[in-house]
C-alpha positions, -999 to +999 in steps of 0.1 A: +114-444-400+124-479-401+158-497-389+170-497-425+164-459-428+181-454-392+212-475-402+216-454-434+213-421-417+237-432-390+261-442-411+263-410-433+288-386-426+279-350-410+289-333-447+264-359-461+237-349-440+244-312-443+244-315-482+212-333-481+194-309-459+208-279-482+197-296-515+163-300-499+160-264-489+172-248-521+163-269-547+126-259-543+136-222-556+146-236-589+176-216-595+212-228-609+230-251-585+264-239-576+278-273-590+262-265-625+269-223-623+285-213-655+314-189-654+317-153-670+279-151-670+254-134-652+234-159-630+211-160-600+223-188-573+212-194-538+229-210-506+236-210-471+266-191-456+292-215-441+320-192-431+326-155-430+357-133-428+369-099-431+399-102-452+414-070-469+422-070-505+447-047-519+445-026-486+408-024-490+385-040-462+365-067-479+339-094-464+344-127-475+317-152-472+317-190-483+280-203-496+271-238-502+238-253-514+247-288-510+260-292-545+289-269-544+306-238-529+309-202-537+332-178-522+315-140-525+336-109-517+319-077-511+348-050-514+351-020-493+331-031-463+339-043-430+302-058-424+270-063-437+239-060-419+216-089-414+243-114-430+255-142-405+261-177-403+236-205-415+215-176-432+202-181-466+205-158-494+203-156-533+231-138-552+228-124-586+264-117-603+289-129-626+312-157-612+351-166-622+375-190-611+404-178-586+428-207-587+404-236-575+376-217-561+345-200-577+345-165-569+313-139-571+325-101-565+299-076-550+269-094-561+235-085-554+221-101-529+186-110-511+184-126-478+159-156-476+137-159-444+147-177-416+132-212-411+099-210-391+092-172-401 
């Protein structure tokens, strides 16, 4: 790594570095990127879990997960659950389902998911 590369890397924000890492990680899976994901059509996407919370919806427990692939974000809601085994922060997963807009955010309800191996496994 030369001085120019070091200075370029050090001037990037933390968010830019995270986005770059996620794009490199999930780009090789050749799935639809979250920024280009069509609404109201079945699609398979992937990303890394950035945030998790249990938020009741209409009085029913629901796990709400925010996923990012470096190009965009997707909110995934698993209704009727208060936990999902194996799912945790910074874990990669693929999701298959139909997304829609809820206000300004993209949301996918109860998708089929598959956990990706942790780095180094």
